[in-house]
N, C-alpha and C positions, 0 to 999 in steps of 0.2 A: 504494500500500498502504498502512495505516497506520503513522506512525512509530514508534511501540510495538511495533506486531509487527516491521518493520522491526530495530529495536533488539534487541529476543528472539531473532531469529535470529543479529544478529550475535553475541550475548554467550555464544550455543549454539556456534555455529561456534568458539569462543573455548576456549569449556570443553571442547567437543565432543571436542575434541583428545586428550582422556583416555582415549576409549572406543576409540579405538585400539590400547591396549592390553589383553589378550585377557583376562587374569586379570579387572581391570575391569568389563572388556565384559561378561563371566559373570556378574559380581557385580550389575552395575548391572540386567540382565535381570531377575537372581531379584527385584531390589529391585521392577521396576517390574509385574513380575506378583503380586506381595505386597501394592502400594500401588494401591488399587482405588478412588481419591477424585478426587470430579469438581468439587470447586467450592473455594473458596479456602478456604486452613489454614493455622496457626502452628507453627514448628516450634521446641520446646527444644532450647535449646544450653547445655552446661555448660561445654566446652574440654576435655572428656574426649575421646579416641580415639574411642570409640560414637556421642557426637553431632555430632563434627565429621564425619565418615564419612555420619550423617543428613543433615548440613545440607547438604554437597554432591550428595549422590544425587536430597533434593528437587530443589532447587535446578536440577538437569538436566531432571529430571522436569515441576516449574511450565514450565521454559521449551518444554519440548515438548510439552506438553498446553496453552501457555497461560493458565495458572492465577495468580491473585491469590495468594502466600505472603509471611509476615510471619515476623522472627526473633528470639527473645527468650533473651538471657541473665540465667539469676539470681545475683547478686551477695550470697551471704548474711552477708558479713562476717564468717565464722567465724574466719577468719586475716586478719592484717595485711597479707597480701599478696593478698589476693581480690579487691580492686579494681584493682589493676595487672594481675593474672590475666585481668579480663573486660574490661580495655577493650584488652590486647594481644588478645584472642581477636576482640573487634570489627574491629580493625584487619585483621586478617590474613584474616577473612571478609569484608573489605570488598573486596580485593585480588582475590577471585573475584566483584566485584559481589552479594556476599549480604550485605543491609543489616540488621544487627543492633541491637535496642534492650533496654540493659540495666535490668533491674527491683533494684531495692535492697531488700534485709529490712533494716529500721531499727530502731533499740529495743532494750530489753534482750533479751539471750539466755538462754535456760531451762537450769539446772544442772542438771537431769537427761533422760535419753531425748535427748539433743542431734542423734541423726540421725534419728530418728523426727519429731521437732517441726523441724527443717530441712526435712524433705519434704513435712511437713502444708502447712508455710509458702510451700513454693516452689510447688505445687501451688493454694494459695489465690492469690497473685501469679498466675499461669499464667490462672487460670478468671479471674479478674478483669479482666484483658486479653482473654481471648476474649470476655467480656460487653460490654466497655465498645466494641468495634469488632464486636460480632453476628457474629463466626467461631465455626462451630459444631464446628470439626474443630482437635484437636490433636493433633501428632506427638509420640513421645518415642522414646527411642532404647535402650528396653530390649528385648534381645538371646538369642540361645538359651543363652550361659550362665548371663543372670540368671532362667532359669525355673526351674534346678534349685537354686540359692541360696534364691531362693523360696519351694520345693517345702521344703527341708529345714528353713529358719526353721521355716515356719509349721508343721512336723510338729514342732519341739520344744518348739511354742507349745500342742502340743495340738489345732490347729486342724482342724475339721469337713474334709469333702469341698471344698466351696464355695473353703476359703480356702487348699487345698492346690493346687489350679489358678485360683490368682485373675489370674495374669497373662494375660489373652486377646488375643488380636489386637485385638479392638476393643470397647470397653465405652462405654457410653452413661452420664454421668454430669450428671444435670440434663438440660439442654439443651446439652451438650458433649459430642462422640463422641472417646475419649480412645484414640488408635490407637497401636500399636507395630507397623511395621512391618519391623522387623529381628529378626524370634525365630526365623528360620530361619537366620540370621546367626552364625556364631561369634565370638570374640571374637579371634580370630588376623585374621579377614577384616576386619573393621573397623580393627585397629590397620595392614595393609596399606594399607588404603585411604587412613587420616589419614597416613602417610606419604608414602604413593606423590601423593597432591594436593597435604598441604598441610607436609610436611615438619614437620612441628611437632604435640603436643597436653600438655594440660598432666597431671600427675601428682600427683593429689591426695594428700599423706604421710598422712593418715587409711586409705586403701589399705593402708597395713601394719601399722596399728595392729591389735593381738588384743584391745585393750579391747573392742570394737566387734563385737557376735556375728555379722553377717555378713561380715567378715574372717576371724571363726575358723571359718565355714563354707567360706567358699573355701579358704581352704588343707586343709580337708578335703577337699574334692571334689579338688582337687590331688593328695593323697593318695591318692583312690580311683584316679583317671586311672594312677598308675603303679605300683598291681598290678592293671591290666588290667579293670577295668568300665569298660563301653563307654558314651559316653555317648548314642547312639545307640538302646540296649535302654530309657536311661533317658527319653530322650523317648517312646520307642513306651506304655512305663509310664503317663507323662502323657497321652499322649491317648486313652489307655483309661480314664482315669480322667476325662479332660474329658467322653466321652461320655455316662458315666454321669452327670457333673454336668447335662448337657445333659436328660436323661430326668426329673431330680426337679425342675428349672425349668420343665420342661413342667407338670407338675403343680402347681408352685406358681403357677403363672401361673393354670391351671385355677382353680385353688380362692380366687386374689383376687377373679377375675373373676365365678365364681357365689355367693359368698359374703361378701363387701362392698361396699359402696358407697360412694363417695367425692361427700359433699354440697358445694353451693355453697358454703357458709359455711367450705369449708376444713376439714372433719370426714371420719376414715370411722369407717363403722359395720360391725362385724364380727358376723356371728352366731354362734349356737351349733354349724352345721356346719364353719363354721370350722377348728374348736377339734377337730373329729372325724376329722380327715386325718390320716396317719401324722406321727411326732412329728417328722422333718425339713422335709417340707413345713409342718407348721404353725410350726417356728421359722422358716423364711425368709420367710414370706407376713407373717409378724409383725414381722419384720426389716427387709424391705420396706415396708411401711406405714410404719414407726418413720422410714424414712429419708426418705418421700415427703413424708411432714407436716413432721419436723426441717428439713428441707433441707439436711444433714449430706451430706458428701463420702464419709465411712468410715460404714458398719453398725457399731452399737453392738457393744458385749463380751457374747461369749455368754453371761456368768454370768447379767450383769445382766437379761438376757432370760428366760433360764432360770425365776432368780428370780419373774420375774414372770410367767411363762406357768404356775407352780407354782400361785401362789395366785389365778391366774383356774381353773383345774383343781378345786383347793380350795373356789372359791367363795368365798375370803377376799381378792379384791380390791376395794379403795374406790377409792383414788386415789393416784396412783406417777405420779414425772415422769423421763424419760428423752430423751434425743438431743433435747433441745428439743420435747420432748412432754409431754403432760398424756393418762394413761390412766387411764379411768375405768368401772365396770358400772354400765348401768341395768338393773335387770331381765335380760332374758337378753342383753341386747346389751353387747360391749365399744366404748366411744368413744374414737379417738384423735384429741387438737385440737394446737394448735400452741400452746406455751407463751412468751406472751408478759411 
C-alpha cells in the first residue's frame, strides 16, 4: 500500500473516533451530502466556531475521499492580540493533523468601512493563494444564520433580488469556485462541533459591538426568534426568491449569448438588442460584462451602473470609466474595454 494512503488511514482512524458520537455523526453525514467536491481544495479558517467546525469536517472528508486540502488563516492585524490568536489556532489544528498557513494583512488599515474592507482584503489574500497553487476550490464557513443576516443587511441597503440572495452554496468568481457547504447548519450545531472536537474557539469582541450594522441585525434577528418568528419559514422565503433569481439568470445568460461578442483583444461589444430586454435583464447583463472585463471580485454599485444605462438609453453616452473598464458608444454598439 502507498505510504501516503496508509498514513491517511491511520489519521482517519484517529480522528474518526469522533464519528461514534451520534450527534456528530449525523452532522457529518449532512456535511458529506452537501459537499460534493472531488478535487483539491483550500479551507479558510478564522478561529471562530464556524470555521473550526468546517476545518474538522473537511479534514475527515479529505481523508475519506483521498483528496489534497490546505488550510489558511488570515491575520487582519486589526487587534493587538490577532497574531497571537492566529498562531494558537494554527497549533490547535496541528494537534488534529490539520496543517494551516497564516496569511497576514500588513500595512495601513482604513478608517472607514473597516469590516467591509477587511472582508475584501481577506478574499484578496485567499484568492491569491488559490491562484498561486492552481487550486480552484475555496471553502468558506457561511452558515444558516448568515443567510438571514445577509438578507436583512442587503434589504436595508435597497438591494435587488440578486443581492438579497447573494449567499449561494457555490458561486464562480473568475477561475475560483467559492463553496459554502454549511448553509444548512445552524450556529448551535457548529458551536457543538467546535466544543466537542477542539474544546476551543475564539470569540471576536467586535461580534458584540453594535456600531457595526451586521451586529445590529444579529440582535434584531435574535429578538424576532423570541417573539416566535420561524427561521424555517424565512428559509422557505429565501428558497422561493432564489428560484425567481435563477429564472432571471437564465434570461441574462441568453441576452449575453445572443447580443454580445467577446473579441480576442479583450473587448466586449454590445448590440442594440442587448439593451431592449427587461430592465433587470439589461442591468445584470451589463454588470456581468463589466465584471468580466474589469476582473473585479464584486459587481459595481447599482447607482453607477444605472447612470450609465440611462445615458445609453438617451443616446448621450460618449465615454465613461467604471470598475476598471472604459465604456464608449460607437454608432449603435457599446464597447467595453479594460482600463489600463
